[in-house]
N, C-alpha and C positions, 0 to 999 in steps of 0.2 A: 506538554507532550514530552515523552521520553522515548527515544528510538533505540531499539535493540538490534534490528536486522532489516535488510531490504534487498530486493532484487527486482529488476525491470526487464520484461520481455517486450516483444513487438506490439502486443495488443492487451497486456495486462501487467499488473505488478503485485507484489506481496510485501506487506510491512508487518513487522513484529514490534508493537508499541505498547506503551502504557499511557493512559490519559485520565485526567481527573474529570469526573462527572460527564457532562454532555460535550466536553471540548472536542472529542473525537469527531463528532458529526460536522462541526464547523471547520475543523482542520481538513477533513477529507473533501468537503465541498470546495474549499479554497484550493487545495492541491490539485484535485481532478479538473477543476475549471481552468486553472492556469496551464496545466499540462495540455489540456484539450486545445486551448487557443494557441499556445506558443509552439508546441510540437506540430500541431495541425498546420500552422503557417510554414514550418520548415519542410514538411513533406507534402504540401499542397493537398491537404485533406479538408474537405468541407463537410459540414453537418456533424452528426453525433460521432464522437471519437471513441467512446466506451460502449461496448455492446450491452453490458449489464450494470445494474446498480451495485455499488460496493456493499460488502457485507462484513461485519465484524463479529468474530466468534471468540468467546472467552477461552483462555487457557487456564485450566483448573489446578494443575499441580506442576511440580518442578520437572518430573520425567516428561510430561507432555510438552513443557516449555522447551526443553532441549530437543525434543522431537520436532517441534515447529522450526527451530533454528536449522536442524538438519534438512528439513523440507525446503527451506529457503535456499540453502547452499547447494541443493541437488539440482536446481533449475539449470537447464541447458545440458546437463549430463544425463539426467534420467530420460530425456526425450531423444537422446542420440544426436544432439546438435553439435556438441563439443565433447572431447574425450576427457578433459580435465576442467574442474570448476574455475581454475584461474584463467582459462582460455575464453570464458564467456565474455563477448565484447560489449554486452549491455552494462548498465549501471548496477553495481553490486556492492554489498558491504564487505566482501571478503578481504580486500586490501586493508580495510580499517580494523578488521578482527585479527589480522595477522601482523599489523603494523601500527602506526600512530592512529589513535582513535579519532582524531580531528582531520578533516579534509576541507580545503578551500575550493568553493565553486563560484560561478558567476551567475547573478540573478539580473535579468533584464527588466528594469523598472519601467514598465509601460505607462504607469501613472505619471511619472515625471515627464515622459515623452509627450503625453497628451496635454499636460499643463503648459508645454511650450509650443503647442501646435499653433501655427500662424505667426510665430515670432521670428524675428530676423536671426536669432541665435540658432534656430533649428537647422537651417542650412543643410550641409552635407550629412549631418547626423540624423536625418529624418527616417532612415531605415530602422525597422523594428529591432534589428539585432546589431545596431551600431554600438561601438565601444562606449559611446557617450552615455548610453543608458545602462551599461553593465555595472553592477555593484558587487563587491566581494561578500560572500555569505559562507560562514563556517558551519559545517555539519559535523556533529559529534555522535558517535555510537556508544551507548552505555553498555556496561557488562550486564548479562542476565542477572536478575536478583539472586538466583541460586548459585551464582558464580562470584558474587561480590567478595566473599571471603577468600577467594583464590588470588594468588599473585598474577601479575600480567603474563609471565611466561607460562604459568599453568593454564591460564585461559587460552592462550594461543595453542598450546599443546592439545587441549581438548578440541579446539576448532579443527586443527589439522587431523585429529583422529576422526572427526565426523566426515571431513572431506575425503579421507582415505576410504572410509566405509562406503560412501556414495560412489566413488570411482570404481572400487572393487566390485560392487554390486552391478554396476553398468557393464563392466568387462565380462562378468559371469553370464550375462544374457547374450553375449556375442552379437550385439547390435551393430549395424553399420553406422558410422559416424559421419555427419555432414561436414564438419570442420569449420574452424573459425573464419577462414577466408570466404567460404561459400555462404556462411551466415551473413557476413557483411555485404555480400553482393545481392542479397534478396531485395526485391523492390518493396518499398513500404506499403504499396497498395495490393500486394499479392494476398489473396484469400485462400485459406485451406479448403480442400475439397470436402472435408468432413469435419464437423465440429463436435467435440465431446463436451457434453454439459452434465456434469455430475451434480447431484443435489448438494446444497450447502449444509454442512454439519451443524448440529446444535452448539457444539463446542469441542474442545480437545481435552482429553483426560486419559490417564493411564488405567482407569477402572471403569467398568460399566455402571457401577453404583453411582459414581460421581456424575456421569452423564444423565442417569435417570433422575437424580436429585435436581440437576440443572433444568431438565425438561419440566419437572413439576413446578419449579420456581417460575419458569417462563409462563406456564399456563396460568398460574395464579396472578402474575403480572398482567397478562392479557385480560383476564376476567375483571380485575379492578379497573383497568383502562377503559374497557368497553362500558362498564357501568357509569364511570365518570363522564365518558363521551356522550352517552345518552342524555344525562342531566345537562351537560354543557350546551348541547344543541337545542335543548328546550328553554334555554335562557338562564339556567342556574349557573352563573359564573363563579360561584363559590365551591363548585365541585372540585374535589381534591384528586389530582392525578398522581400516579406512582412516580417516585423520583426518576429523573433523567428521561421523562417522556414529554411529548409536546401535545397540547390541546389541538383538536381538529379545527380547521378554519371554518368560521361561520360567516356566510355571505350576508352583506347588508341588505335590508329590505329594498326591493326594486332593482338590485344589481343584476346585470345580465350575465 
């Protein structure tokens, strides 16, 4: 996995990443499951933590890639929650894009905790978020592929330019701003009165032609997958599925 950008809001997050093959699916399963369990414990949230399944849309060209970075950096500002991107109190990649690319975080290793469950050593450290289970984890943000030829200061200047565009656009709309302090005081169980559910895009590109080609490629992928799935369910386990797809589950005879 290679991480380019990220931002976390109260009920969703956005990542800009590169992954080899099917690694993204496993990574997202691991990340979302751990966030659901651990953040859920912190805010006393039971049951499903995420409203929707994650989706991954390909970014097809450099212009669209920079546009996706701008979209990530706009969170908090474009909704009128804070006036400046740097004021967003949630986890964001902006400090790393404007400073050292590496940051040190703490990971609470619950596997280690469960391995000591019932032992005399567990003692006062049995809390899920006790320092005994905390391990240092270094997170690095990589430069966008289209910016790899730029110097560090040039990349930072480009990021500052994107942030200035976002903030200027928000000011031009004359929106009332909630403010960082008010954002922090929101109760984590608060639900919005109205949810906006926009359809997920096929992908991100700077031209319609590129999106049309992506749509046709996906339709061809689906056709091949469906044909292989029919053969698979009939017992032909030599059916070839398209790369990075998963065969459907076949129930054992007599299984409930």
